[in-house]
C-alpha positions in Angstrom: 0.0 0.0 0.0 1.4 3.3 -1.1 1.7 6.0 1.6 0.4 9.5 0.5 2.0 12.3 2.6 -0.3 14.9 1.1 -3.2 14.0 3.3 -4.0 13.6 6.9 -6.3 10.7 7.7 -8.7 10.8 10.6 -10.4 7.5 11.7 -13.9 7.9 13.2 -15.2 4.7 14.9 -18.8 4.3 15.8 -20.1 1.2 17.5 -23.6 0.0 18.5 -25.0 -3.3 19.9 -25.5 -4.9 16.5 -22.5 -3.6 14.5 -19.5 -1.3 14.4 -18.8 1.3 11.7 -15.5 2.8 11.0 -15.2 5.9 8.8 -12.0 7.3 7.4 -11.7 11.0 6.6 -8.9 12.4 4.6 -7.9 16.1 4.7 -5.4 17.6 2.4 -2.5 19.2 4.2 -2.9 22.4 2.1 -6.5 22.9 3.2 -5.5 22.2 6.8 -2.8 24.8 6.6 -5.1 27.3 4.9 -7.7 26.7 7.6 -5.2 27.3 10.3 -4.1 30.5 8.6 -7.7 31.6 8.3 -8.4 30.9 11.9 -5.2 32.8 12.9 -6.3 35.8 10.8 -9.8 35.7 12.3 -8.3 35.7 15.8 -6.0 38.6 14.9 -8.9 40.5 13.6 -10.9 39.9 16.8 -8.0 40.9 18.9 -7.5 44.1 16.9 -11.2 44.9 17.1 -11.2 44.4 20.9 -8.2 46.6 21.1 -9.9 49.3 19.1 -13.0 49.1 21.2 -11.0 49.5 24.4 -9.1 52.5 22.9 -12.4 54.1 21.8 -13.9 53.5 25.3 -10.8 55.1 26.8 -11.1 58.0 24.4 -14.8 58.5 25.3 -14.0 58.3 29.0 -11.3 60.9 28.6 -13.6 63.2 26.6 -16.3 62.8 29.3 -13.8 63.6 32.0 -12.5 66.7 30.0 -16.1 67.9 29.6 -16.7 67.5 33.3 -13.6 69.4 34.1 -14.4 72.2 31.6 -17.9 72.5 33.2 -16.4 72.7 36.7 -13.8 75.3 35.5 -16.6 77.4 34.0 -18.7 77.1 37.1 -15.7 78.2 39.3 -15.0 81.0 36.8 -18.6 82.2 37.2 -18.4 81.9 41.0 -15.2 83.9 41.0 -16.7 86.6 38.8 -19.8 86.8 41.0 -17.5 86.9 44.1 -15.4 89.7 42.4 -18.6 91.7 41.7 -19.6 91.3 45.3 -16.2 92.4 46.6 -16.4 95.4 44.3 -19.8 96.3 45.6 -18.6 96.1 49.2 -15.6 98.3 48.3 -17.9 100.8 46.6 -20.2 100.9 49.6 -17.2 101.3 51.9 -16.1 104.3 49.8 -19.5 105.9 49.9 -19.8 105.4 53.7 -16.3 106.9 54.1 -17.3 109.9 52.1 -20.4 110.4 54.3 -18.5 110.1 57.6 -16.7 113.4 58.5 -12.9 112.9 58.8 -13.0 109.3 57.4 -11.3 110.2 54.2 -7.5 110.3 54.2 -5.6 113.1 52.4 -2.8 110.7 51.5 -4.1 108.7 48.5 -0.7 107.1 47.7 -0.4 103.4 47.4 0.7 101.5 50.6 2.6 98.3 50.9 0.6 95.1 51.3 2.0 91.9 52.7 1.1 88.4 53.9 1.2 85.0 52.3 -0.7 84.3 49.0 -3.9 82.3 49.3 -4.6 81.0 45.8 -8.1 79.8 45.0 -7.3 76.5 43.5 -9.9 74.2 45.0 -13.6 74.1 45.7 -12.9 74.3 49.5 -10.8 77.4 49.1 -13.5 79.0 46.9 -16.2 78.2 49.5 -14.0 79.6 52.3 -13.5 82.8 50.3 -17.2 83.1 49.6 -18.0 82.6 53.3 -15.6 85.4 54.2 -17.1 87.7 51.6 -20.7 87.0 52.9 -19.5 87.8 56.4 -17.9 91.0 55.2 -21.2 91.9 53.4 -23.2 91.3 56.6 -20.9 93.5 58.6 -20.9 96.2 56.0 -24.7 96.2 56.0 -24.8 96.4 59.8 -22.3 99.3 59.7 -24.2 101.1 57.0 -27.5 100.7 59.0 -25.7 102.1 62.1 -24.4 105.1 60.2 -27.8 105.7 58.6 -29.5 105.5 62.0 -27.0 107.8 63.8 -26.6 110.1 60.8 -30.2 111.3 61.4 -29.4 112.7 64.8 -27.5 116.1 64.8 -24.3 115.4 66.7 -21.8 118.1 65.5 -21.5 121.9 65.8 -22.8 123.6 62.7 -20.4 126.4 63.2 -17.6 127.2 65.6 -18.3 130.1 67.9 -19.4 131.3 71.3 -22.6 129.9 72.9 -25.2 132.6 73.5 -28.9 132.1 74.4 -29.8 128.5 75.0 -33.1 126.6 75.2 -35.5 128.0 77.8 -36.7 131.4 79.0 -34.8 134.5 78.1 -35.3 138.3 77.8 -36.3 139.5 74.4 -33.0 140.1 72.5 -34.5 142.9 70.3 -35.1 145.4 73.1 -38.3 144.0 74.6 -38.7 144.0 78.4 -40.7 140.8 78.6 -39.5 137.2 78.8 -40.0 134.6 76.1 -39.3 130.9 75.5 -36.3 130.2 73.3 -36.5 126.9 71.3 -32.9 126.6 70.2 -29.2 127.3 71.0 -27.6 130.5 69.6 -24.0 130.4 68.5 -22.2 133.7 68.0 -19.8 133.7 65.0 -18.3 136.2 62.6 -20.1 137.2 59.5 -19.2 134.9 56.6 -18.2 132.0 58.7 -19.1 128.7 56.9 -22.0 126.8 58.4 -22.5 123.0 57.9 -25.4 120.8 58.5 -25.2 118.9 61.8 -26.5 115.6 60.3 -27.4 114.1 57.0 -30.8 115.1 55.7 -32.9 116.9 53.1 -33.2 120.7 52.8 -36.8 121.7 52.9 -36.7 125.5 53.3 -33.8 127.8 52.4 -34.4 131.6 52.5 -35.4 134.6 54.6 -38.0 134.1 57.3 -39.4 136.6 59.8 -38.0 136.2 63.2 -34.9 134.3 61.9 -33.6 136.2 58.9 -31.8 133.8 56.5 -32.6 130.3 57.6 -32.3 126.7 56.3 -34.6 123.9 57.4 -33.2 120.4 57.2 -35.3 117.2 57.6 -33.2 114.4 59.0 -35.9 111.8 58.9 -37.7 109.9 61.7 -39.4 113.1 62.8 -36.1 114.9 63.5 -35.4 118.3 61.9 -33.1 121.2 62.5 -32.8 124.8 61.4 
């Protein structure tokens, strides 16, 4: 019997109770090699496809992470902008209050040195701490503003520097009369042309000549308080 090296022979035996069957299958070596190469190519394709899917998944994950970071950065930028607007509003209110308080403005407007360690806002916790400090500063500023507004209604300074004359109460008529009269205010003697300033913040209601006073200015300070 001649041996043929071009084929592989596979013997398949099948037995039963009555008989046994043997089947011989011959496969050409070329087809077997081609099948192995095809299987190898399919496996390589599957591996490459799996690798591509994992790379695409990583790319999508990175894109999602970048989008989340961009959204957080935009949110922090908006918060910093709002915080900066609030700080500017507090500074503006502080300047207005300083302008209303006598003697609060300094004549020296030159820049002064500033020191202390830097506190960069590089985290959510740092931003929250800065926002809390700003809110506290706003509350204190509102309390201070209310205090100034309340006490600014009450006359508390001299309108003019001079010598005290007739005070509140009974006095002899200063225009030559012999009788006594009730005086409702405090007279301050000063030289003609001396500047006169209002004793508290308010609104001028009357300014002009009036019988019994001469040139007079009425100022309404609010809350039922007025001066003239």
